[in-house]
C-alpha positions in Angstrom: 0.0 -0.1 -0.4 2.8 2.4 0.7 4.9 1.4 -2.4 1.6 2.4 -4.0 0.9 5.7 -2.4 4.9 6.2 -3.4 4.0 5.7 -7.0 0.9 7.5 -7.3 2.5 10.6 -5.8 6.0 10.1 -7.9 3.4 10.3 -11.2 1.6 13.3 -10.2 5.1 15.3 -9.5 6.3 13.8 -13.3 3.4 15.2 -14.6 3.3 18.2 -13.0 7.0 18.5 -13.9 7.0 17.3 -17.5 8.2 19.3 -19.9 5.3 20.8 -22.1 5.0 20.1 -25.6 3.8 21.7 -28.8 2.2 18.8 -30.4 -0.3 19.7 -33.8 -1.8 16.2 -33.4 -4.5 14.9 -36.4 -7.5 15.7 -33.3 -5.6 19.5 -32.8 -5.6 19.8 -36.7 -9.0 19.1 -37.0 -9.8 21.5 -34.1 -7.6 24.7 -35.4 -9.6 24.0 -39.0 -13.2 24.3 -37.4 -12.2 27.2 -35.2 -10.4 29.2 -38.4 -13.7 28.6 -40.0 -15.5 30.1 -36.7 -17.1 26.8 -35.8 -16.9 27.0 -32.4 -19.2 24.7 -31.0 -17.1 21.9 -33.1 -13.7 23.4 -32.3 -14.3 23.5 -28.9 -15.1 19.9 -28.4 -12.0 18.9 -30.3 -9.7 21.1 -27.8 -11.3 19.7 -25.6 -10.7 15.9 -26.4 -7.1 16.8 -27.5 -6.6 18.5 -23.9 -7.5 15.4 -22.6 -5.5 12.9 -24.7 -2.2 14.6 -23.9 -2.4 16.9 -20.7 0.9 18.1 -21.7 0.3 19.5 -25.2 0.2 23.1 -25.6 -1.3 23.2 -28.8 -5.1 22.9 -27.2 -4.8 25.7 -25.2 -3.1 27.7 -28.4 -5.9 26.7 -30.4 -8.7 28.1 -27.4 -7.1 31.8 -27.4 -8.5 32.0 -31.0 -11.8 31.0 -29.8 -11.7 33.9 -27.0 -9.9 35.8 -29.7 -12.5 35.9 -32.5 -15.8 36.2 -29.7 -14.1 39.4 -28.1 -12.8 41.0 -31.6 -16.0 40.5 -33.3 -18.9 40.8 -30.8 -16.7 43.3 -28.5 -18.7 42.5 -25.1 -17.4 44.3 -22.5 -18.6 42.1 -19.7 -17.0 39.2 -21.0 -13.8 41.1 -21.8 -13.7 42.2 -18.0 -13.9 38.3 -17.3 -11.6 37.4 -20.2 -9.0 40.0 -20.3 -6.2 38.4 -18.5 -6.4 35.1 -20.2 -3.8 36.1 -22.9 -1.1 37.1 -20.7 -1.7 33.3 -18.7 -1.8 31.4 -21.9 1.7 33.0 -22.6 2.9 32.4 -19.5 1.6 28.4 -20.3 3.3 29.0 -23.8 6.7 29.6 -22.0 6.8 26.1 -19.6 6.9 24.4 -23.4 10.0 23.2 -25.4 12.2 26.2 -26.0 13.9 24.1 -29.3 11.3 24.3 -31.0 9.6 27.2 -33.5 6.2 27.0 -31.9 7.8 27.8 -28.4 8.2 31.5 -29.6 5.7 31.6 -32.4 3.0 30.8 -30.4 3.5 33.9 -27.7 3.8 36.0 -31.0 0.6 35.2 -32.3 -0.9 35.8 -28.1 0.6 38.9 -27.9 -0.8 39.9 -31.5 -4.2 38.6 -30.1 -3.9 40.6 -27.0 -2.9 44.0 -29.0 -6.2 43.7 -31.7 -8.6 43.4 -28.7 -7.4 45.6 -26.7 -7.6 48.4 -29.5 -11.3 47.1 -29.5 -11.8 48.1 -26.1 -10.0 51.2 -26.3 -6.5 50.2 -24.4 -4.3 51.9 -27.0 -0.7 51.5 -25.0 -1.9 47.8 -23.8 -2.0 47.4 -27.9 0.7 49.4 -28.3 3.4 47.2 -26.5 1.8 44.0 -27.1 2.0 44.4 -30.8 6.2 45.3 -29.8 6.4 42.6 -27.8 4.5 40.2 -31.0 6.9 41.7 -33.3 10.0 41.2 -31.3 9.3 37.5 -30.7 8.4 37.0 -34.2 11.7 38.2 -35.5 14.1 36.5 -33.0 12.0 33.1 -34.2 13.0 33.8 -38.0 16.7 34.2 -36.9 16.6 30.9 -34.9 14.3 29.3 -37.3 14.2 30.7 -40.7 12.6 27.7 -42.7 9.7 27.6 -40.5 7.5 29.5 -42.9 4.7 30.5 -40.7 7.3 32.5 -39.1 6.5 34.9 -42.7 3.0 34.9 -42.2 2.9 36.9 -38.8 6.5 38.8 -39.1 5.6 39.6 -42.8 2.1 41.2 -41.7 3.7 43.2 -38.6 6.7 44.5 -41.0 4.1 45.6 -43.7 1.8 47.5 -40.8 4.6 49.1 -39.6 5.8 50.1 -42.8 2.9 52.3 -43.3 3.4 54.3 -40.1 3.0 58.1 -40.9 6.3 60.2 -41.1 4.8 62.2 -37.7 4.9 58.9 -35.6 8.4 57.7 -36.9 9.7 58.6 -33.4 7.4 56.4 -31.7 8.3 53.5 -33.8 12.3 54.1 -33.3 11.7 54.1 -29.9 9.4 50.9 -29.5 12.4 49.3 -31.8 10.3 48.7 -34.7 11.2 49.2 -38.6 9.3 48.1 -41.6 8.5 47.8 -45.2 5.3 47.5 -47.1 7.0 45.6 -49.9 9.2 43.4 -47.8 6.4 42.8 -45.5 3.8 42.1 -48.3 6.2 39.8 -50.0 6.7 37.2 -47.0 2.9 37.4 -46.4 2.2 36.5 -50.0 4.5 33.7 -50.0 3.2 32.2 -47.4 -0.9 32.5 -48.6 0.5 30.8 -51.9 2.6 28.1 -50.5 2.2 24.2 -50.9 4.0 23.9 -47.7 2.4 21.7 -45.0 1.9 24.5 -42.5 0.8 27.0 -45.3 -1.8 24.1 -46.2 -2.9 23.8 -42.3 -3.5 27.4 -42.1 -4.9 28.3 -45.6 -7.5 30.3 -43.9 -5.7 32.4 -41.6 -3.2 32.9 -44.3 -5.9 33.7 -46.6 -7.3 36.1 -44.2 -4.0 38.5 -43.1 -3.1 38.5 -47.2 -6.7 39.1 -48.1 -7.0 42.6 -45.8 -3.1 43.7 -46.2 -3.4 43.0 -50.0 -6.5 45.1 -50.1 -5.9 48.0 -48.2 -2.2 47.9 -48.2 -1.4 47.1 -51.4 -4.7 48.7 -53.2 -5.6 45.8 -55.2 -9.2 45.9 -54.2 -10.9 43.6 -57.1 -7.7 41.6 -57.4 -8.7 40.9 -53.6 -12.0 40.2 -54.2 -11.4 38.2 -57.1 -8.8 36.0 -55.1 -11.6 35.0 -52.9 -13.8 34.4 -55.9 -11.0 31.9 -57.3 -13.0 29.0 -56.2 -10.2 27.7 -53.9 -12.5 28.6 -50.5 -15.6 27.4 -49.0 -17.3 30.7 -48.8 -20.7 28.7 -47.8 -19.2 26.9 -44.6 -16.1 29.0 -43.6 -17.5 31.9 -42.2 -14.1 34.0 -41.4 -13.3 34.0 -44.8 -17.2 34.1 -45.9 -17.3 37.4 -43.5 -14.0 38.6 -45.3 -15.3 38.5 -49.1 -18.6 40.4 -47.5 -16.8 43.4 -45.9 -14.1 43.1 -48.8 -16.8 42.9 -51.6 -18.9 45.6 -50.4 -15.6 47.8 -49.7 -15.0 47.4 -53.4 -18.6 48.4 -54.3 -19.6 44.8 -55.4 -22.5 44.8 -53.1 -24.2 42.2 -54.8 -21.5 39.8 -54.0 -21.6 40.6 -50.6 -24.6 40.5 -50.1 -25.1 37.0 -51.7 -22.8 35.5 -49.3 -23.9 36.7 -46.2 -27.6 35.5 -47.7 -26.2 32.0 -48.8 -23.7 31.2 -46.0 -24.4 28.1 -43.4 -26.9 28.5 -40.7 -26.3 25.3 -38.9 -25.8 25.4 -35.6 -22.1 25.9 -33.4 -20.8 28.8 -35.6 -20.0 31.8 -33.6 -22.9 33.8 -33.4 -22.2 37.7 -33.8 -24.5 40.5 -35.0 -21.6 41.8 -37.5 -23.5 40.0 -40.0 -26.7 42.6 -39.7 -24.3 45.2 -39.8 -23.1 43.7 -43.2 -26.2 43.3 -44.7 -27.4 46.4 -43.7 -25.1 48.1 -45.8 -25.4 46.5 -48.7 -29.2 47.0 -48.2 -28.4 50.5 -47.9 -26.6 51.0 -50.5 -28.9 50.1 -53.4 -31.6 52.2 -51.4 -33.5 49.7 -49.9 -34.4 51.5 -47.0 -36.7 49.6 -44.9 -35.1 46.3 -45.4 -32.0 48.3 -44.0 -33.7 49.6 -41.2 -34.4 46.0 -40.1 -30.8 45.0 -40.5 -29.4 48.2 -39.0 -32.1 47.8 -35.6 -31.4 44.0 -35.3 -27.2 44.7 -34.9 -28.0 47.7 -32.9 -29.9 45.3 -30.6 -27.8 42.5 -30.5 -24.2 44.2 -30.3 -22.5 45.1 -27.2 -19.5 46.9 -28.5 -18.5 50.4 -29.5 -17.0 50.3 -32.7 -19.2 51.6 -35.3 -22.1 52.0 -33.4 -22.2 55.7 -33.9 -21.9 55.1 -37.8 -24.7 52.3 -37.8 -26.9 55.3 -36.4 -25.8 57.9 -38.7 -27.2 55.6 -41.5 -30.3 54.3 -39.6 -31.2 58.1 -39.7 -30.4 58.4 -43.2 -32.7 55.8 -44.2 -35.2 57.7 -42.3 -34.8 60.7 -43.5 -34.7 59.5 -46.8 -38.0 58.0 -46.2 -39.5 61.0 -45.4 -39.6 60.1 -41.3 -37.9 63.1 -40.0 -38.8 62.1 -36.3 -37.4 58.9 -36.5 -34.7 60.2 -38.7 -34.1 62.9 -35.6 -34.1 60.1 -32.9 -31.6 58.3 -34.7 -29.1 61.3 -34.9 -29.8 61.8 -31.2 -28.3 58.4 -30.6 -25.5 59.2 -31.9 -24.6 61.7 -29.7 -25.0 59.2 -26.8 -23.9 56.2 -28.0 -20.6 54.0 -29.2 -16.9 55.9 -29.4 -15.2 57.9 -31.7 -12.1 55.4 -32.1 -13.2 54.5 -35.6 -13.2 57.3 -38.3 -16.6 56.5 -39.5 -17.4 56.9 -35.7 -15.7 60.1 -35.8 -17.7 61.4 -39.2 -21.6 60.5 -37.7 -20.5 62.3 -34.3 -19.6 65.5 -36.3 -22.4 65.3 -38.5 -24.9 64.9 -35.6 -23.6 68.0 -34.1 -23.5 69.9 -36.9 -27.6 69.6 -36.9 -27.2 69.7 -40.8 -29.1 67.5 -42.8 -27.4 65.9 -46.2 -28.5 66.8 -49.4 -31.3 64.0 -50.3 -29.8 64.0 -53.9 -26.3 64.2 -52.9 -27.1 61.3 -50.3 -28.6 58.6 -52.7 -26.2 59.4 -55.3 -23.2 58.4 -52.7 -25.5 55.8 -51.8 -25.4 54.0 -55.0 -22.1 55.0 -55.7 -20.4 53.0 -52.6 -22.5 50.0 -53.6 -21.4 50.1 -57.2 -24.4 51.5 -58.8 -22.6 53.8 -60.9 -24.7 54.5 -63.7 -27.5 55.1 -61.7 -25.6 57.3 -59.5 -24.4 59.6 -62.4 -28.0 59.4 -63.7 -29.2 61.1 -60.3 -26.4 63.8 -60.9 -26.4 64.4 -64.5 -29.2 66.9 -64.3 -27.8 69.1 -61.8 -24.2 71.1 -62.1 -21.9 72.6 -59.4 -23.7 76.0 -59.6 -27.1 74.6 -58.6 -25.8 74.1 -55.1 -25.6 76.9 -52.9 -23.5 75.5 -50.0 -19.8 75.0 -50.4 -19.7 71.9 -48.9 -22.5 70.8 -51.2 -20.2 72.1 -53.9 -17.4 70.1 -52.4 -19.5 66.9 -51.9 -20.6 67.1 -55.7 -17.1 67.4 -57.5 -15.8 65.0 -55.2 -18.9 62.2 -55.8 -18.1 62.9 -59.7 -14.8 62.0 -59.8 -15.8 59.0 -57.9 -18.5 58.1 -60.2 -16.2 58.4 -63.2 -13.2 57.0 -61.3 -15.6 53.8 -61.3 -16.4 53.9 -65.0 -13.1 53.9 -65.8 -13.1 57.6 -67.2 -9.7 58.4 -65.5 -9.6 61.8 -67.4 -12.8 63.5 -66.1 -11.9 61.8 -62.7 -9.0 63.8 -62.5 -10.7 66.6 -63.5 -13.4 66.2 -60.7 -10.7 65.3 -58.0 -8.7 68.5 -58.8 -11.3 70.4 -58.2 -12.7 68.9 -55.2 -9.5 69.1 -53.7 -9.0 73.3 -54.3 -12.6 73.4 -52.9 -11.6 71.5 -49.7 -8.3 71.6 -48.7 -9.0 74.5 -46.1 -12.0 72.6 -45.1 -12.3 69.8 -42.3 -14.5 67.6 -44.3 -12.3 64.6 -45.8 -13.1 65.1 -49.6 -10.2 67.0 -50.6 -7.7 64.5 -48.9 -9.5 61.6 -50.1 -9.8 63.0 -53.6 -5.9 63.5 -53.7 -5.6 59.9 -52.6 -8.2 58.7 -55.4 -5.9 60.9 -57.8 -2.7 59.4 -56.6 -4.1 56.1 -56.9 -5.1 56.9 -60.7 -1.8 57.4 -61.5 -0.2 55.1 -59.9 -2.7 52.6 -61.6 -1.4 54.0 -65.0 2.1 53.9 -64.2 3.0 57.5 -63.4 4.5 57.2 -60.2 5.9 60.4 -60.1 2.5 62.2 -60.4 1.1 59.6 -57.7 3.6 60.7 -55.3 2.6 64.1 -55.5 -0.9 63.7 -55.2 -0.3 60.9 -52.2 1.7 63.8 -50.6 -1.0 66.3 -51.1 -3.1 64.0 -48.8 -0.6 63.8 -46.2 0.1 67.2 -45.7 -3.6 68.3 -45.3 -4.5 69.4 -41.8 -6.7 67.4 -39.3 -10.2 66.1 -41.4 -12.2 63.4 -41.2 -10.9 60.1 -41.4 -7.2 61.5 -41.4 -5.7 58.9 -39.8 -6.9 56.0 -42.2 -6.1 57.9 -45.3 -2.8 59.2 -44.1 -1.8 55.7 -43.4 -3.3 54.5 -47.2 -1.1 57.2 -48.4 1.7 56.4 -46.8 1.4 52.9 -48.2 0.7 54.5 -51.4 4.3 56.0 -51.6 6.0 53.2 -50.4 4.7 51.3 -53.2 5.3 53.9 -55.6 9.2 54.1 -54.3 9.3 50.0 -54.3 10.1 50.7 -50.4 
């Protein structure tokens, strides 16, 4: 009996002090794939099964972190964040108990720090996010030196290097202080290599690679239609893979391919077990509004607002809800929605800042220009042009309406590939708005730069990107500055 007790205690001791391992076993690979598709129910069950099969394996802990990351990032529930905000640090510490002689030791820590940073931004904890981002970058950089042939390094290091490469000049001191240096060109090359690789790990991490590559290629490389075509290529299951379905719907909408975006949302799998998130209602609301399906858009926006517990894009949603009611002629409901802008949500996102500013102005937009804007945003450019073809600049008495008219005509002609007319209107919009706080002048300069870049005139593109960067404070300044900086980097080959 005494011997049996001794052996039992010895087994407990050995279990507690056994070195933790990083083993992507078959059940772990299945769990990871399910979680990356946002099949949270199946993924969690398989995580538990793999944890029980090998308590010393840290990969189930690593995969479980993705579940919390996606849930917190997409749903932004402050109560859930209060309960789970420390879980990333706990898991990072667990990773540090693993075998140091494997590339997964530093890689998993880097990813968890990056998850911590992204979630912290959602909840307004910018300093926490900044330091976690720095830690993630330095860890994967070290891992890349130690294990240069470990392909997943390229995905995370490349993404971070590209992101750092877009930091505007006036924040370079901060990047230097944090010990960060980046290049959009070099970073994107690594991400692309991973996304299109046939390597074992790249194949397992296909969804994660496509997701990161897609967003960076869309926004940093400005290859919008190419990115959407990449998602349409048939390589991906946009019905059962909700993460890539969300990206396809989101980027499709932002590339003005509204019908494609809407079809993705409506045709995604409705099976149980997927992460429940109200962002689907928001995306559908945008698509419906952009084709002036106002009553249906009202329903979708209200469902989002009823279910969403976060702050990002809440003001923008109320703004678009107010537009719906305004265009429907229901001014009491429009005014009520506008009042909600002033008290709900946050102003971290540029769209929310613009919504707040519009609500404070107490001025309603020109209905014709608003309809044209929405149709153009949806990719219904001929319908938008038909609306505006009956008016000219002189028909608008208000300077802000004149500015919006010239900018909107530029965007419509740009979308119709009539670059000469687009540049003409963009220049006019820039001159009208360069001393004002609306975003139109900056966006006009940015779009003109993109046309010149697209047509091979890199020198003129840089001129217009700098015009965008050198403007004073305006709506969307941070995001437009970043895009202009990316344009300069592409045009100069940095």
